[in-house]
C-alpha positions as CSV (number, residue, x, y, z in Angstrom):
1,X,1.7,5.7,24.9
2,X,4.0,6.5,22.1
3,X,2.7,7.0,18.3
4,X,4.8,6.5,15.5
5,X,4.3,8.1,12.1
6,X,5.6,4.9,10.2
7,X,5.5,6.9,7.0
8,X,8.4,9.1,7.9
9,X,10.8,6.4,8.2
10,X,13.4,6.1,5.3
11,X,12.4,2.0,4.7
12,X,8.9,3.2,3.6
13,X,10.5,5.6,0.9
14,X,13.2,2.9,-0.2
15,X,10.4,0.2,-0.4
16,X,8.1,2.5,-2.1
17,X,11.0,2.9,-4.6
18,X,11.5,-0.7,-4.8
19,X,8.0,-1.3,-5.9
20,X,7.5,1.2,-8.1
21,X,10.4,0.0,-10.4
22,X,9.5,-3.9,-9.8
23,X,8.9,-5.7,-12.6
24,X,6.2,-8.3,-11.5
25,X,5.7,-9.6,-14.8
26,X,9.2,-10.5,-15.6
27,X,9.7,-11.9,-12.4
28,X,6.9,-14.6,-13.1
29,X,7.8,-15.1,-15.9
30,X,11.1,-16.1,-15.2
31,X,10.4,-18.3,-12.6
32,X,7.7,-20.1,-14.6
33,X,10.2,-20.9,-16.7
34,X,12.8,-22.2,-14.4
35,X,9.6,-24.2,-13.0
36,X,8.7,-25.8,-16.6
37,X,5.5,-24.0,-15.9
38,X,4.3,-26.7,-12.9
39,X,2.9,-25.7,-9.5
40,X,3.5,-28.0,-7.0
41,X,1.3,-28.4,-4.2
42,X,-2.0,-26.2,-5.0
43,X,-5.4,-26.2,-2.5
44,X,-8.4,-24.9,-4.8
45,X,-11.2,-23.2,-3.2
46,X,-13.0,-26.2,-2.7
47,X,-10.2,-27.7,-0.3
48,X,-9.4,-30.2,-3.5
49,X,-5.5,-30.8,-3.5
50,X,-3.1,-30.9,-6.9
51,X,0.1,-32.7,-6.5
52,X,1.1,-30.9,-9.7
53,X,-0.4,-28.5,-12.1
54,X,1.1,-27.6,-15.4
55,X,0.1,-24.2,-16.9
56,X,-0.1,-23.5,-20.3
57,X,2.9,-21.6,-21.6
58,X,1.4,-18.4,-22.8
59,X,-1.1,-16.7,-20.8
60,X,-1.6,-13.1,-19.5
61,X,-0.3,-11.9,-15.9
62,X,-1.2,-9.0,-13.8
63,X,-0.3,-7.4,-10.5
64,X,-3.2,-7.0,-8.2
65,X,-1.8,-5.9,-5.0
66,X,1.6,-4.7,-4.0
67,X,0.9,-5.5,0.0
68,X,3.5,-5.9,2.8
69,X,1.8,-7.1,6.1
70,X,3.1,-7.6,9.6
71,X,1.1,-9.0,12.2
72,X,2.3,-7.8,15.6
73,X,1.1,-9.5,18.7
């Protein structure tokens, strides 16, 4: 069995550099402006479907996770 130390691969260093310089707030603001602050096709926690939700123009955003995940089968 071969065990890989993924932390040693350059890909992870490059990804770390990208995420450290990533401005999630700015990306979200630009996306919302392009979509006219509307979200289409949203399911809430009670499985209620909303075709279109219009968000307020002024609200605070926060990046809560920078997670990359891959399932291997």
